[in-house]
N, C-alpha and C positions, 0 to 999 in steps of 0.2 A: 508437458507443460502445465502449470500452477497459475492462474491469473492472480495476483496477490490484491488489487487493486480497484474491485467491485462494486460502485454504488449501485447496487439495485434497489436499493430502496426508493431511488430517484423518480419522481412523477415522470420521467418521459420512458420509465420502462410498463407504467400500470396498465399498457395495453396488450402487452405481448411479454410477460417475463418469461412464461413456459417457452414459448419459441427462440426467445432469447438464449436460454439455456441449452436448449436441442440443437441449437447452430454452434454454439459455442462445443459441443460435444461431438456434432460434425466437423467441426473445423481441426480437431485433435487435439483440444486444449481438456487435459486431464483432470479439472478440479477449480472451480473458483474460493477465492478469499470473499466475503461479503464485508465493506466497510460501516460500521458503527461509528455515527459521526456527533451524536447525540445521546443524551439518554431515551427520548424516545424511539430516535431511527436505530439504535444498537440492541432493541427490543424487538423493533420490526426485523431487523437483520439475521436475528436468533431465528423467529419463526420462520422466515424465507427457507435459511442455511436447510432448517428441517424437512424442507418440500422434497429435497432430494439428499437422502441421505447417502453419505461416505462420498459425497462427490461438491457439495457448497458446505463450506463453514464462514465462520463470523467475526468478528472481533466488535469489541466495547469498550465503547468510550468515548470522550467528549473532544470534539475538533476545538480549537481555537475561537472560529467564528463563534463557536455556542457557550465560550465560557461564560460568557456574562448570565447564562441562565442557571448557572451552578450556585446553590444556597447554602449546600451540606460539604466542605472539601472533603470529609468520608466517602462522598460519594458512593451511599450503602446499595442503590440501584445498579449500579455499574459493579458493584462486588458481586452483587448475588445472581447479576446475567454472568459473572466471570468463572462460576460452579460448575455451567453445563457444558458437556461435555462437546458440543460444537464451537462453542468458543475457543479459538487458538491465541489470542494475542488482546491485549489491553491496548485501545488507540480506536481510533486514529486521533492522537494527540500530540500537542507543541505549541507553535508560536509562528503569528502573520500580522508579519510589523507592515505587511503591504497594504490591506486593505483595514486593518484595526476595526472590527466590527465588535470588539472586545476591547475593556481597557488592558491596556499590557500590563499592568499589574495583577490584576484577574487571568490573563492569559497566561503568565506564569505561575502563578498561585494552582492552577487548577493542573497545568501541564505538571508540577511537582508534585504534585498529588497523586497522579497516574503513574508517574514512576516509581512512586513510593509503594504502590499498589502492586504495580506488579512487580518488584522487587520480593515484595511478604508473599506474592504467591507464587513466584517462581514463574513465572509468567513472560514471555517474548512481548515488546512494547512495539506499536507500530505507530511511525510519527511522520509530523510536516513539521516544514520549515520554510516560510518566504520571508526573503526580508531581514530575519532575523538569527543570520547566522552567528554572529559572535556570542550573543547572550543566549540562544540554544545550545551551544558548546557549553556555555559556562554553566548553564542548570542542569546537563547531562554527566557533563564529567565525572562528578562525585556522586553518582548511582551507579554509571556503568560497570563499575567490577560486581554491584549487586544484583545485575541483572541477566538472566542465562540467554539472550537475546536481546538485538537491537537493530531494527532498519529503519531508513530514513527513505520513507516514500514519494516515488514522483522525483526524484531529485533534477534538480536544472542550474544548478552553483555552477562556480570556478572550477581550475583546477586545485588550488589553493583550497577551497571549500571542501572537496572532496579528499584532498590529502587528510586535512582535519578529520573527516569520520573516517577514515579509512586506520586512522594512528587512535583511533577508538575501538575499532574493532567490529564498527557498525556493517551491517549486508545493506546496500543500495539497491534499490527499486526505480526502475528505466521504465518509461513510456513511451507513446507514440511521439514527444515532444524532441525524440532524437531523428523520427522522420521529416522533421520540419525545417526546411534550407533557407529560412529566415532566423528563427528564433535558435534554432538548436544547433547553430555552428560549432560552438565550442565544445557544447555535451558528446558532440559526434567526434569530436579528435581525442577527448580525454575517458571517453566510454572504455578504451581500451586499458586504463589503467585498473579498473576494477579486478579484484583475483576473480579468479573463478568460482570460487568457494564464497565469493561476497555479492555477486549481483543474481537477482532476481528480477523477472520482468511484469510487466504490469499494463493493464489500460486504462487504469482510473477513469472507466467508463463510466455516466454517458459523455465526458471532456474527454477533449484531446483527441480526434479523430484521427489518425495518421494520413501527412497532408500528401503524401506522394503517392496513397494506396490508388490503384486503377483494375477496373474502369474506377472511375470517382462514383462515389455511391450519391444515390440523391436526397440521403439525410445527410445532417453534419452529426448526426448522433452517433457514438462510439461505441463497439460492444466487443464483449470479449471474443469471436471469432476472428478478431483481425489479431490476435494475440501473436500467431506463425509470423503476420507479415513484422510486427515490429520486433521480433526475437530476428526474423532475417537481416532487417539492416545495423539492426546490433554488430551479428555475426561480421557482416561489410565489415562495418568498421572498424571492429576486433582483427581483423584479417583471419577471420575462423571461419568455419563452416556452421551454418543456421543449424543442423542436428547435432552439432557438438555443445552450441550454446546453449539448445533445448533441453537437454543430454544434463547438462550443468547444472543450469537453475531449475531444472526440477527435481533433482536430488538435494539441492542446497534448499530450495524452498520445505521440501518434507522435512530436514533435518530441521529447520528454523523453526515451523509452526508444530512440529511432533505428531506429525498426522498418518504418518505412514503411508497406505498407498490407496491414494483417493480411488474412489470406483468410477468407471463411464458408462454403469447403466442405467 
């Protein structure tokens, strides 16, 4: 398995990044994709990805929370980062109408700029959507056929929203939200609707520690070593064996990011 959503630039990992990666390897996680959420953090993600060649990769993009910081919609810094072999997708990009940390028109402009860049560079796009489904689909739809691949990470939506995403041939990233008996009830019911070749697994760490993990961790910080647990819960919900979900997700993720076989060395 490959964890497609690792916020390793987050300050909660400042004291033990090396150990976090080592624990991921020991847990059987075969690779990590480090998320870029702003111009500066995309630069940091690339530098971190270089520390474990063949095991860690990164994305380059601007999260909707940070859209307000973009002064040039040509995004020259993101374009430059995208030229490096460790960078395997454009994003995290999209819309977040839940918190509105950036004005909605600016979120939309920055999202479309990144979709255009991904299409031009023939790169996959790594996307975020929260409380903005209709607008998200409307903006994405005209670009979809121009993109080689697109994933909506940390999906927590409804059955109808999932159907809309699958109709656009999106990949779907599932996190430890599926392990939460309070908030994840509907996700547990619909995760079986995702085709094997469209499902990817992620932690979105340090967020979304699996609520049902036992023994309960002392810290609320999530990390990639919990990915096999998330996969096992997904498997239970899908009526599959964990090994089947892990194997399918691994092949799907390799193909999506075009990264070959990550090294566990």
